[in-house]
Steps between C-alpha positions, in 0.01 A plus 500: 500500500384600155329841475134509408475636137352854484187390331415269787585773749240705317249213523554465875459877549181487314376203730567725802324799330197275434493366860511845646219599262258232582565540883413865485242528231316164557540477863611144494592341821883452588455120480377521146762752386768273653354197307505696178856603569614126552317402184646778281852459637470129411396602146797739481738225610369266245532742223851597609581139476397491139675842437177666421410844632158568659433764233580242226322203637267323245175295559709190444744607778214550748323171401822324552520665859169383591574133369816513718295594794280204441798264467643636833195350680339840587140482589237599243378786719856630542550485113179686453608770734838521319308536163284788646812674619660459156197606305447806708857594485526492127164686462654759707816517280272543205290762671812718589633457143802297604386224264299548178349151545377276779662162478298362798151581371426140373678308779244226627452427879516147628166329568452516882211252519240512771659568843308496833708635788553302820231567760493381847189351671353684798607220712868532367480871581398448853780238542748739349403796727552276800861399390700783651646457856316762695741480789759686287463859387579404134240233514233766598636728236458227237146417625403870464655507139324186388174609641519833340598354166205258506256767619598765229642313212800744489789437264818399696672816385204697646503304824877550570493845382203594728561808701337622830337785334314267270318331790153605593431237752258709703273508181575136405700551174844594366631694190686287247728623228498264204646476155575838361462638861122484460323557836210281624309443820499149632285378799679316776312228685454474870740212544777659296440824688541323846817336396638826346419689818684231702810529272499881495446535871716217649745362232600786265632724787717202610648443158541868404858637538455825340204709410353438148148473351504151363244289676668145474853467618757217516694378820754792440236756500526574134215477243426150413569408140278317241755218504504488874130470539479249206747268682315528825164436336646186312627366827170536674333329208743213521417477879133415416570299190443767231780487250570772230342773696545864388339821610302510184334174589340685803391786265349244259324330806367843624340563167357151439353468848327844476330381168407175673318680773308735265725801435451661158778514248523874477552525884762244490670680197518819710642331810764320286592830326454349147472760223291272284217272628618241233799443734270419789297257294750226542363450861148431359666217307674380810165499684321320232788231485477451874123467485537238222750317726273496800207377273714222368618396854161511671206451251379151491450504131808699412 
């Protein structure tokens, strides 16, 4: 196997330096840092293929890379994230004087268009919550997890990473640690609290093989992974005729249903853990879109 040229070794080392810096200084989540790592390694491989060092990459090289991403069929949102990673990386190189210029400064993001995330109806949520087989311990665990996810709007990483010390069920809330390890207090509804009590009292002790603090465990007694829960949720969705289900769909449904029942946007923002209320405003668009659909379906003059 051919050795990587020294210039490219330097470029890859600088990518590592940049990733370490943003994880520590900006407090980005592990998932975000991993995504940037994947994006920048892809860029490094592309440049190596063209025999161009990272420190010598031109605006034309970076534009060609973005065009190659488009040709590969990568979704616009993934391309946009790649572009953000590339722009921030080269701005970092410029800032620490590794480059005198910034070849990424004029890169243009793809047009994302208007996107409304998938949301379940309240009837679909009820159907989904009733899908697990409650005669099985894992079914009761899944019911508790889905109830909690819908009741709190947690991110899936926050749900599977939940530890016993974060629960305050006697007071009706839990402590969530979101992006950048930011802490927030999230209410837990009565139904979710009842199912969580059932799981903690009757199911978790059966599954647990050794002492640890993670709330939700798999059949082997280890912490349940994001992928494991995603797979289980998708299967429960198929059982009741809901295809393409992901944990984030329940988070979207949580926020949308709160707004439909009169919650104010700032409260929803706090519960979701959004740093900027503009991120939460997508749910007002979903709400308006759903209202328009109801009007068109039921008004005699629509």
